[in-house]
C-alpha positions, -999 to 999 in steps of 0.1 A, spaced: 5 605 185 -9 588 153 17 572 130 20 586 95 1 566 69 16 549 38 -2 537 11 10 507 -5 0 498 -40 29 475 -52 9 454 -76 19 436 -97 51 433 -76 46 414 -44 53 426 -9 79 398 -6 99 408 -37 102 444 -25 107 440 13 127 417 32 109 406 65 129 426 86 126 457 64 86 454 64 86 451 100 107 481 103 84 501 79 55 489 100 72 505 130 74 539 114 39 541 94 4 527 92 9 506 60 -24 503 42 -25 480 11 1 455 1 -25 433 -14 -21 408 -43 -38 432 -70 -44 467 -77 -59 490 -50 -94 500 -61 -98 536 -71 -123 542 -43 -100 529 -16 -72 553 -29 -96 583 -28 -104 574 6 -69 571 20 -51 597 -1 -66 625 18 -46 618 49 -17 598 33 20 607 39 33 586 15 23 568 -16 44 536 -26 31 522 -60 41 505 -93 24 533 -112 12 563 -89 -21 572 -102 -24 606 -88 -40 634 -109 -40 672 -98 -72 667 -79 -59 636 -60 -27 655 -51 -45 687 -43 -67 667 -19 -38 648 -3 -31 675 25 -4 654 42 14 640 13 51 642 17 65 617 -11 53 594 -37 75 563 -45 73 542 -76 87 507 -75 85 499 -112 119 513 -121 105 542 -142 85 574 -141 50 570 -156 24 595 -168 -2 588 -145 11 609 -118 8 648 -122 43 655 -114 38 695 -120 11 693 -91 38 675 -69 65 700 -75 41 729 -70 36 716 -33 73 703 -27 61 668 -28 92 647 -34 87 619 -62 111 592 -59 120 560 -82 136 528 -72 158 527 -102 192 529 -83 181 498 -63 187 477 -93 223 488 -99 240 459 -82 221 431 -98 222 444 -133 259 454 -129 266 418 -120 247 406 -150 267 432 -173 302 418 -157 291 383 -165 280 391 -202 314 410 -206 336 383 -195 315 356 -215 316 376 -246 354 387 -243 365 350 -237 343 335 -262 325 312 -236 291 308 -251 304 303 -286 328 275 -274 303 260 -252 281 255 -283 308 245 -305 316 217 -279 282 206 -279 284 203 -316 317 185 -314 338 214 -333 356 229 -303 389 243 -309 412 227 -282 439 254 -267 433 274 -298 442 311 -296 414 331 -309 429 364 -313 402 375 -340 375 373 -310 388 366 -276 403 396 -255 414 400 -221 399 425 -199 429 435 -183 439 470 -194 412 470 -220 394 497 -234 358 498 -224 333 525 -231 299 533 -215 269 549 -233 254 564 -202 272 568 -172 246 566 -146 241 543 -114 245 510 -132 275 520 -153 291 534 -121 285 504 -101 298 480 -133 329 503 -134 334 496 -97 332 456 -106 357 459 -134 384 479 -115 405 446 -107 410 448 -145 422 482 -147 404 490 -177 408 522 -198 370 536 -194 357 562 -216 320 574 -214 294 592 -234 267 609 -211 254 643 -223 232 648 -190 263 643 -169 281 676 -160 311 659 -141 329 628 -146 352 609 -122 391 614 -129 392 578 -140 366 583 -167 372 600 -200 342 619 -215 341 615 -252 316 620 -280 297 589 -289 314 585 -324 349 583 -306 336 559 -279 323 533 -308 356 538 -328 380 533 -300 366 507 -277 367 468 -280 337 466 -254 310 490 -254 283 488 -229 248 505 -232 232 517 -199 215 550 -210 185 558 -191 159 556 -221 142 590 -230 125 607 -259 158 622 -267 180 588 -271 156 566 -293 179 547 -316 210 567 -301 233 537 -310 225 537 -346 234 514 -376 261 540 -386 279 539 -351 276 500 -349 294 499 -383 322 516 -368 329 491 -340 362 474 -342 360 441 -356 356 416 -330 340 441 -307 316 431 -280 284 453 -276 264 448 -243 228 460 -240 217 464 -203 193 492 -203 167 492 -231 163 482 -267 147 517 -272 185 532 -271 196 508 -299 191 500 -336 187 465 -326 184 451 -362 216 466 -371 234 451 -339 219 416 -348 231 422 -385 266 428 -373 267 399 -351 253 375 -378 282 388 -403 305 378 -375 320 415 -369 307 417 -332 293 398 -302 262 412 -290 247 402 -256 215 414 -244 191 413 -215 164 432 -230 146 431 -263 121 455 -286 94 431 -279 89 410 -249 86 379 -247 107 372 -280 83 348 -302 92 313 -305 97 317 -344 120 348 -340 151 345 -358 170 362 -331 168 328 -315 191 313 -341 214 343 -348 251 336 -341 275 356 -320 250 365 -295 245 358 -257 206 360 -250 191 368 -213 154 369 -210 152 402 -190 164 388 -158 194 407 -147 175 415 -115 159 383 -110 181 368 -83 168 356 -49 161 389 -29 175 408 -59 146 437 -57 146 438 -20 172 468 -20 140 487 -30 125 481 3 155 491 20 160 522 1 121 530 6 125 524 46 157 547 44 143 575 26 110 575 46 131 575 77 149 608 63 117 625 52 103 619 86 135 632 104 140 663 81 172 647 66 182 655 31 201 624 21 178 600 -5 189 565 -16 161 565 -41 162 587 -74 144 621 -71 125 632 -102 140 663 -117 115 688 -131 138 696 -160 142 660 -171 110 641 -160 91 649 -191 118 634 -214 118 602 -194 80 597 -194 81 601 -231 109 575 -234 89 551 -213 58 557 -233 77 547 -264 90 516 -249 55 506 -238 42 514 -273 69 493 -292 63 465 -267 28 462 -278 35 459 -315 
């Protein structure tokens, strides 16, 4: 019996970035893998293969209604960029019960680890004291109650309580923090998380972590007025997208010495060499590298392997994130806004 066909159009990611050698061999034992080259798959090749393909794995799956209609064996479309994009006709997939899956959950461990690093660095003033030491103005054994805080028993709030927030919360558990969260999309919260409105979250937490999934509904959600309500000496940690925050207002609050602002993402990337952000005090800067560790994206390949196996065997459990018809439109619109902002 012929193995199912899997189209692999992962560019600009590499195969080695997505799959460990072991996982890629295992995928090849399940499916006939076509593609995987260093460059985008030509449209003519996609048109030839899609007619009999069972799976499409792509950074930006480009399947309009006609291609979906002609893909008589298609079971699942898997994106490997971390976001849903408009080049796929989702309605056509949903009409035929073709699963659409995102690799977004695969980033949770690496990004949560970066979040913990940033929280600890901000809470203990590590970056500021490092720079002071370089300049010879460090304060030896000095209590910095105006800035430094312990995480033990600390009030920590999450804007968005999805995969990254849940994983970061798990990493924070040894500190026994008091966790509140704002997430209008979440129907139920764990017992150890208190759901609150966003105004309460900003007014009553010393550490606020922004992990909301960007959508058309939450552009600029963390507004200037909310940032003004943060307690003096608070630490604002941005892990999801600059789309969700009034970036200028956060920088202004950091420049004024009211907060520490730590970020791994920016409105426009890369940041210009002359951007005043580079010299702003009370910031912690990371050049969009939360998942940039050796093997940091290979959980994507592990999840693809798991879900392809599950689909072929008729099992329901998925490790990748299924697209929800009721939410995918606002997620696509949010991604479009991010891309448009980044081109300015």
